[in-house]
Steps between C-alpha positions, in 0.01 A plus 500: 500500500366599843119526551360846555286600794138384478352851488785671317452718199685741274339809351693672218420868432649619175460782242695785350701756702275736698198271466470500877649151567691574819212687664247234411729215604567658836130572566405149395756343730373714787144367434604137532549332832852372440679647202836628372565759231778382268633793297687381189698821472666426839709233333621743235601754763685234705771500231750754636767480231482361150134578455385523134179694457235415244478730196288490183795312346620290800847346520526123568611578852195703566275221376683250717452719808129543415462127480684462834268755656192311383633165614574643845152649529338165410721317752432741781124489428506120525698515827247735658214281380672192644510678833125565486497855362321628197779651291387811310758543228529834324710547189500593130439180312404568139505292183660156542624595848146443638448134404865431584449633849177305544683183404777571756262533793425154638239615755142443410263670509679777308292807418605741223365857500593737218437867559417663167414868544483731193819662375355836607448371853851361510646834391304676773622256767859529378484878526366480856770276648844577631700251285525508125471175309446618146843632401792383293289417196205338673153627427155445651351417165770243425448321827123500465540357148718215627248426777197495271648352183773263615398379844297179522151534661580313819291561810287807582556822298360815653460846344573703808498842335216641708563303822661593827755245629244382759240444226758301296565277802127442536486401132795262543341326797162479324658353184757271668344183364538631142859608579621148554781407261363297218196720449532675167306808388372585848552869438247524219225612734722740683583746224819325392609554137518246221835361388633617164823448310833495694641841597841615623744293704412408857547767759556323831784550740426857604391655827129437553 
């Protein structure tokens, strides 16, 4: 295993579709002196033929491609970090996918930020963007339920419902110490919601 650069870091920005991940990740990377924005969905779109999309009842091939996408994102993040960049990774990592991704990234420090706006805020953001993520059986409420009920409390959880993207970036930078992987329950003071019983199947593998 090769050593990583002394000042390297990886920041993971995750949450449901239309939570604001891509905007926040891009703004965060721009605020750092040497950073790269790693978009997990890029690896899905690289598959030109034979792509199997995720559905509420995913086929084995779709799950395998989702796993590949996540492994590639972790590897690329580590490579950027080894070169001295802070890799800001943006992807949908819910349920067991989140701790699995954390384990795959070898760079430390690794910071995990979970954007957790209200379902109402997510619906408003989805209506205001050009692409449509919630189709083919997916629902905002279902995704939010998986996030809040099935996803381990790793890192910093932020209720961003009333924030602008710039304000969210400010909150991320201010709470970076609490976002370090290994810190559990850091979102309690930030309006994050308590875990409950497991909900529907995981919903990763979709456009962000």
